[in-house]
N, C-alpha and C positions, 0 to 999 in steps of 0.2 A: 610452564605457566599454569597457574591454578584455574580450574574451570568449575563453575557452580551452577546448579540449577535454581530456579526461582519458582516459589509456590505461593500464589495469592489466594487467600481463603476468605470468603464472605466480606469482601472489603467494602466499607462504607465511608464515604467522604462528603462533606457539606460545608458550605460557607454561609453562615447566618442561617436562614431558614431554607436555603436552596440546596437540594440534594443533587450532587454532581455524579458520584458513583454510588450504586445501591446494590449491595450483595453480589459484588463481582468476584468471580472465580476464574482463575487462570494458572496453568502450569507451563513453565518454559523450561525445556530440558537443557542438560549441559551441552555446550557447543552449538546450541541452536541459534539461528539468526531469526528473531521474531520482529515483525514490523507491526506497529500499531497505526492503523490507517483510518482517517476520517476527516470530516470537515472542521472548521474552527468551532470550538465550543463543545465537541462531542465528548471530551473527558480524557483524551489520549495523553496530553502533557501532564494533566493532573494525576493520572496513573503513574506516569514515568517520575514524576516528582515525589510521589508516595514511596515508590520502590527505593529512591535515592535517599529518603528520609528528610526531604526539604519541606514537606507539609505534614501536619498532624492527620490522623485517621480517626473517625468517629467510632469504627468498629471493625472487626475482622483482624486477620493476621497476615503478615509478610514474612516468608521464610526464604533465606538465601543460603545455599549450600547446606540445607538441612537445620539451619539454626534460626530461631525466632528473633527477627530484628525489627519487630514492629515498633519498639520504643528506643531502638539504638540510635546513636548519633550517625550522621552521614559518614564520618571518617571510620567507624567501626563496623561498616556493613560489607566491606570487601568489594566495593564498587568504584567505578571511575566514569566520569560523565563528560561528554562533549556538548557544549552549548551552541546555540544558533549564532550568538553574538561573538563568538571566539573567546571573549573574556581573557585576553592576554595583557600582561603589564606592559604599557608602552615604553617604559624607560629601561626595560631588561632586554638582553639579547634573546635570541631564540633558544640558545643553550640554557640560559637561566630560567626562562619561562618554562622550558620542559622539565628542568631539575628542581625547581623551587620547592614543590611538595615533598619531594624526597629529602631535600636538605632540611626542611622543617621537621620531618619525621626522623631525622638523625641517621639517615642511611649513610654507610661508609662512602667516602669520596670515590674510591676506585670502582665501587658497585654503581654509583651514579653515573660515572663516566661510561661504564660498559653499557648500562641500560639506554642512556641517551644516544650513545653511538649506534647501538642495534636499531632503535626506533627511527633515528635520522636516516639510516641506510635504507630501511624498508620504505620510508616516506619520501625519499629523494630530497632530504633536507641537509645532507652532509656539508654541502658548500655554502649553506645559509646560516650555520649555527651562530655566527658572530654578528649577524645583522639584527636590527630592531624591527618590531612589527610594522612601523611606519614605511620601511623599506621593502616590504613584501607585497605581493599581489593578494587578492582575496582568497584565491585557491591556495596559495602558499600559507597564509594565515590559518586557514582551516586545517591544513596538513599539520601545522605546529600544534593546534588545539588537540588534534587526534594523537600526535606524539606525546603530548603532556599526559594524556590518559593512558597511553600504552605503557609508558615507563612505570606506572603504578603496579603493573602485574596483578591486575584485579581479577577477581573471580567472574565478575559481570561488567560489561561495558554499555553505558546508556548513551544514546544519541538523540538530542532534542532538536529536530529539524535542522541539521547542520549544514545543509546545502541551500537552504531557501534564500540566502542573501547573494547567491552567485548567479552569474548569467548561464544561459543554457549549455553552452559549451563546456564551461567549468564544472557544472553539475554532472554532465555526461562523464567527464574525465575523472571526477572524485568518486562517482558510483563504481567505476571500474576499480579504483584503488581500494575502496572499502570493501568490495566483493573479493578482491585479490587478498586483502589483509585478513579477512575472515577465514578464507581457504587455507592460508598459511598458518595462522595462529590456532584455529579451531576453538576460538573463544566464544563465550556466551555473549550474544549482543541483542539489545532490545532498542529498536529504532522507531522514532516518532516522526511521521510525515503526513502531509495532506496530498502528497504527489503520488498518484497511483503508478506512474512509471517507475519511480524509486521503489515502491512496494513490490511491484511485480518482478523487477530485475534483481532485487537484493535478497528477498526473503526465502527462508525455508518454509515458514508459515506466516499468514497475514491474519491479524485480528482487525476486522472492519468494525469501527465504532460509530454509534450515533446515539444521542441522547443519554450518554453515560452507560450504555449497554453494548456489549460485544454481539453484533448482529450475526457474524459468521466468523469462525475460526477454522482456517483450512489452508492447503497449499495454494500457490498462486494460480495453478492450472485450474483447480476446483473452483476457486473464487471467481475466476473469469468465465469458465464454462458452465458452471452449475450454481449460479447465485441462488441463495436461500430465500430472498425476498426482492422486491422491486427496488428498495433502496440500494442495496449491494449492486444489483445489476445496473442501476443508473450511475452510480458513483465510480465504479471501475470500468474503464474502457474509453478509448478516444480514437475516433468519434464515438459518441455515446451509443448505447444500445437503442435500437428502435422499439417503440412501444405502440401496438395497435390494439385498440379496444374492440371487443366483439363478444362472441358467445360461443361456448363449447355445446355442440349438439351430437346426439347419437341417433339421428333419424335414419341415416344410411351409412353406418360406420362412424367412427369418431372423427368429427370435423371441427374446424374453427371457422366461424362466419363473421366477416366484417363487411357490413353493407351488402353489396351484391357478390363480393368475393368469398369463395370457399376454399379452404385448405384442408387437405387430408392430414390427420395427426397419427396415422398408422406409422408406427416406429418410434413415437415419442414415449419416453419412459416417465409415466405419471408416478407421483409419489403415493397415490392411493387410487381408489376407483374413480374414474372421470365421471362427472354429473353434468346434466343439462344446466348450465348456469352461465352468467356473465363472466368474462375473464379478460385479461390482457395478455396478448402475445408479445414476446420479446425475442429479438433476433439482432445479432451484431452485423454491422455493415459488410464485414469481410466474408460473411457466411451466405449471403444472398447471391445467387447465381443467375446471370443472363442466359436465357435459353430460347431456342427456336421452336420448341414444341409445347403444346398444352399437355399438362399432366395434373394429377390431383394435388401436386404440391406447388403448383405455379399460379400466378395472378398477372392481370394486366395493369399497367401503371402508365401514366403521362410524365414525361421528363419536364422538370421546372427549372433545374439549374445544373450546370456541369462545372465542377471544380477541379482543374488540373492540379495535383499534388507532388508533381515531380516523378516519384517512383510508380504512382498509380494515379487513378481518377476517382473523385468522389462524386456520384451521380445522385441528385436529389429528385425523387418522384412523388407522385400523388395518386392514391387509389381513386376509384370512382366515387367513394363516399367522402372524399376530402381528406383522408388520413395521409399524412406525409411520412416518408421514410428515405433513408439513404442507403447506398451500397457502394462498395468498392469494385472498380474494374481496372483492367490494365491501362498503362499510360497512353497507349495508342487507340483507346476506344473511339469508335466512330459513332458517337452519339450526339445528338443535337437537341437543344430545347424544343419542346413540342412534339418530339417523337413519342410514339406508344411502343412500349417494351413488354415483353413477357418475361418475368423473373421467377425464379424458383426458390422457395423457402424450404430447405430440407428438414424433415421432421427431427433428425438427430442433432440439429443445431439450434432448435427452438427452446425458449423458456416460457412456460405459462404461469401466470400469477392470478390469485384470487383478486377479483376486482376491488373487494372491500378491505381485506386485511393486507393484501400485497404479498402474501406468502406464496411460495413456489407450489405449483400443483403437480 
């Protein structure tokens, strides 16, 4: 199977007077699984459609497999696309839906049969080839849509929110299948989603987008543990990262002060020289630790709500200054509303952001 890289250079896209993407640069390596992640309207689907050749660009270039395809027709780009809506022909069988593009392209019949058979086996569709889409479940229809793309033997596969119409269980099952498919084929895949779980589980790298700009491009682990700004920190993670407004001070060592609470920042890796200034502290619920001892990394808080989650418990607390936060504890946590707890915020699990710009400090 052919594998191609994708190189996007100074891409500009607008509709009317509205700029959607401005001077966007991005390189996707051969065999990479890149996820474009962001909220509705951030430009991720626009970028995918531009790569596919479905919309015109105002400026910049798109190269696929070393070839400038900026002005090329979709059929001449060496790509295959999987849509959110399945886009299956209702009166055609699964077999004909998967083979239709190859038939139109004049591919020999025996080659079509071989490709359809291989894709059907990979996607567990062999016993469904003679059924029509109306006789399939949502998950089966999406597998047919993926199979139709696979038989193209494209250099790049594009996925536009393919799982968003499915229920939670089917989404989880299809995520596993797509990940297994990528591992087996080693194909270049670009995948659009607003679902951070899909992004974290599928991607080699994630491009987090907002306002037509790539806010951060990195591995899932880096995106999760070292977000470059407050938007990325808030968008990735469930439950969401806690944010506590306060101030960095260097009066007696580097500390973070929030009301009457003081936290040592010794061990925090600042991006530059820490300064006395307002800041926002971020920490994920699973990184806060219940402790019995006072130390420079601990604070006292009052329990406001306890949420049993099955595998663990989410405990909601409030600091003396009124700032709320949550943390995860084991399922057998003996904590009640109204309790006063001492919790530890490990410095190596913190993120600090500039109060005004939101950039990581």
